[in-house]
TORSETI-116617 format. One line per 5 residues: number of its first residue (from 1); for each residue z, y, x of C-alpha. Coordinates in steps of 0.25 Angstrom, whole numbers, plus 2048, in hexadecimal, padded with zeros to 3 digits. Each point is the difference from the previous one (the first is absolute). Layout:
NUM	Z/Y/X | ...
//
This chain:
1	821/849/820 | 7FE/7FC/7F2 | 800/7F0/7FA | 7F3/7FA/801 | 7FA/7F7/7F4
6	7F3/7FA/802 | 7F6/7F6/7F8 | 7F4/7F9/805 | 7F2/7FE/7FA | 7F3/7F9/805
11	7F4/7FA/7FB | 801/808/7F2 | 80F/7FF/7FD | 801/80E/804 | 7F8/803/7F4
16	804/7F4/7F7 | 80E/804/800 | 7FD/810/801 | 809/802/7F4 | 80C/7FA/805
21	7FE/806/80D | 800/80E/7F9 | 80E/7FC/7FA | 805/7FD/80E | 7FB/80D/806
26	806/808/7F5 | 80E/7F9/802 | 7FF/804/80E | 7FC/810/7FB | 80C/7FE/7F7
31	80B/7FC/80B | 7FB/807/80D | 7FA/7F3/807 | 7F4/800/808 | 7F5/7F7/7FA
36	7F5/7F9/807 | 7F4/7F7/7FA | 7FB/7F8/80A | 7F1/7FC/7FC | 7F9/801/80E
41	7F9/7F8/805 | 7FC/800/7F0 | 7FA/7F0/802 | 804/7F7/809 | 800/7F0/801
46	80D/7FF/805 | 808/7FD/7F4 | 80B/7F7/807 | 802/80B/80A | 800/80C/7F4
51	80C/7F7/7FA | 807/801/80B | 7FC/80F/804 | 80C/806/7F8 | 80A/7FA/80A
56	7FB/806/80C | 7FD/80D/7F9 | 80E/801/7FC | 806/7FF/80D | 7F5/809/806
61	805/80C/7F7 | 80F/7FC/803 | 7FC/802/80F | 7FA/80C/7FC | 80E/805/7FC
66	7FF/7FF/7F0 | 80F/7FE/7FB | 7FA/7F5/7F7 | 7F3/7FB/7FB | 7FC/7FA/7F2
71	7F4/7F6/7FF | 7FA/7FF/7F2 | 7F5/7F6/7FE | 7F4/807/7F8 | 802/7F9/7F3
76	80E/807/7FE | 802/80A/7F5 | 80C/80A/801 | 805/804/7F4 | 803/810/7FE
81	80F/7FE/7FE | 800/7F8/80E | 80E/804/808 | 7FF/804/80E | 801/7F4/809
86	809/804/809 | 80A/7FF/7F5 | 801/7F2/803 | 803/7FF/80E | 80C/7FA/806
91	807/800/80D | 7FD/7F5/80A | 7F3/7FD/7F9 | 7F2/803/803 | 7F6/7F7/7F8
96	800/803/7F1 | 7F8/7F6/7F7 | 800/7FA/7F3 | 800/7F1/7FC | 7F2/7FC/7F9
101	7FD/7F4/7F6 | 803/7F7/80A | 80E/804/802 | 7FD/805/80F | 7FE/80D/804
106	7F2/806/7FD | 7F9/808/80B | 7F8/808/7F6 | 80B/80A/802 | 807/802/80D
111	809/80D/805 | 806/7FF/80D | 809/80A/807 | 800/805/80D | 80C/7F9/806
116	803/7F7/80C | 7F8/7F3/7FE | 7F7/804/7F6 | 7F3/801/809 | 804/7F3/808
121	801/7F9/7F3 | 7F2/805/7FD | 7FC/7FC/80E | 805/7F1/7FE | 7FA/7FE/7F3
126	7F2/803/805 | 802/7F9/80D | 802/7F4/7F7 | 7F5/801/7F7 | 7F9/7F2/804
131	80B/7F9/800 | 805/7F7/7F7 | 80B/802/7F6 | 809/7F8/7F6 | 7F8/7FB/7F3
136	80C/807/7F9 | 7FC/80E/806 | 7F0/7FE/800 | 7F8/807/7F6 | 7F4/7FA/804
141	7F8/80D/806 | 803/80D/806 | 80D/805/805 | 80A/7FF/7F4 | 804/7F1/805
146	804/806/80E | 807/80B/7FA | 807/7F7/7F7 | 804/7F8/80C | 805/80A/80A
151	808/809/7F5 | 807/7F6/7F7 | 80B/7FD/80A | 7FF/80E/807 | 80C/80A/7FE
156	7F5/80B/801 | 7FB/7FD/7F1 | 805/806/7F3 | 7FA/7FB/7F4 | 7FB/80B/7F7
161	800/7FF/7F0 | 7F4/7FA/7FA | 7FD/80E/7FA | 7FB/803/80E | 7F6/7F5/800
166	7FD/7FB/7F3 | 7F8/7F5/801 | 805/7F7/7F2 | 802/808/7F5 | 7F7/809/7F9
171	80A/806/7F5 | 809/805/80C | 804/80E/803 | 7FD/7FE/80D | 7FE/80B/80C
176	7F5/7F8/808 | 7F7/7F6/7F8 | 7F9/7F6/808 | 7F3/7FC/7FA | 800/7F2/808
181	802/7F1/7FA | 803/800/7F2 | 800/810/7FE | 7F2/7FE/805 | 7FA/801/7F2
186	807/80B/7FD | 7F7/809/808 | 7F3/803/7FC | 7F8/80A/809 | 7F6/80B/7FC
191	7F1/7FF/800 | 801/805/80F | 80A/7F4/804 | 7F7/7F6/7F9 | 7F4/804/807
196	807/801/80D | 806/7F2/7FE | 7F2/7FA/7FE | 7FB/807/80D | 80C/7FA/808
201	7FE/7F3/7F9 | 7F1/7FF/804 | 805/807/80E | 80A/7F5/804 | 7F5/7F6/7FC
206	7F7/805/808 | 809/800/80D | 803/7F1/7FC | 7F2/7FD/801 | 7FE/807/80D
211	809/7F6/806 | 80D/809/802 | 80C/7F8/801 | 80E/801/801 | 804/7FC/80F
216	80E/7FE/802 | 7FF/801/810 | 7F8/80E/7FE | 80B/805/7F5 | 809/808/808
221	7F5/807/808 | 7F8/803/7F3 | 80E/806/7FA | 801/808/80C | 7F2/805/7FF
226	802/804/7F1 | 80D/806/804 | 7FA/809/809 | 7F5/803/7F8 | 809/806/7F5
231	807/807/80A | 7F5/807/804 | 7FD/804/7F1 | 80E/803/7FC | 809/808/80A
236	80C/7FB/7F8 | 7FF/7F2/808 | 7FB/805/80E | 80D/801/806 | 804/7F2/7FF
241	7FD/7F4/80A | 7F1/7FE/7FE | 7F9/7F3/804
//
């Protein structure tokens, strides 16, 4: 079975970053990896759940037998000179992430190999999603803080060179350029992306006006429902433990 690379784009992000997503697809074609762009359901108010979804999907793909899985945020551009990722793999390690601008690992690029403990670690992080973490690990929202917290002292973590997730240096000869934080201003969407961004803004505004709210008590069930919905559309994730 081939390695799997995937990204996710909902609520217009699949169109805002379509050029970057195309670069991800080309990278996989060059190196013989399977690629999936998860974009169904196309629109969802489950923003918190969408941020966390990457982790159970990585676990599901590993359960399905993939030797390793790479997750990429939709706002990651891959250069045409990026080498094969498996050249970075080290014996005894399972998670491969680079540090972001805060000096802590950034979960916009996560590679995970199918070794003992990998899936259990992912399950443990998701299970702890609603538990508080130390302030030193917290990033304010989403799953990144919990990834930082669980992996910072784990022997399974191997730190990648920042060329594999460049979030700070626009002059770098990087492999993966991540348009987040200070790099966000370096990305200019095309006309389709601009229109999609406006539509997404109005959609989310309408969801908020309708009374939809985050609900910590419903988080795990909502995440499981979203995970199941993705598995119905994308068989690459259907062999895992669906909620």
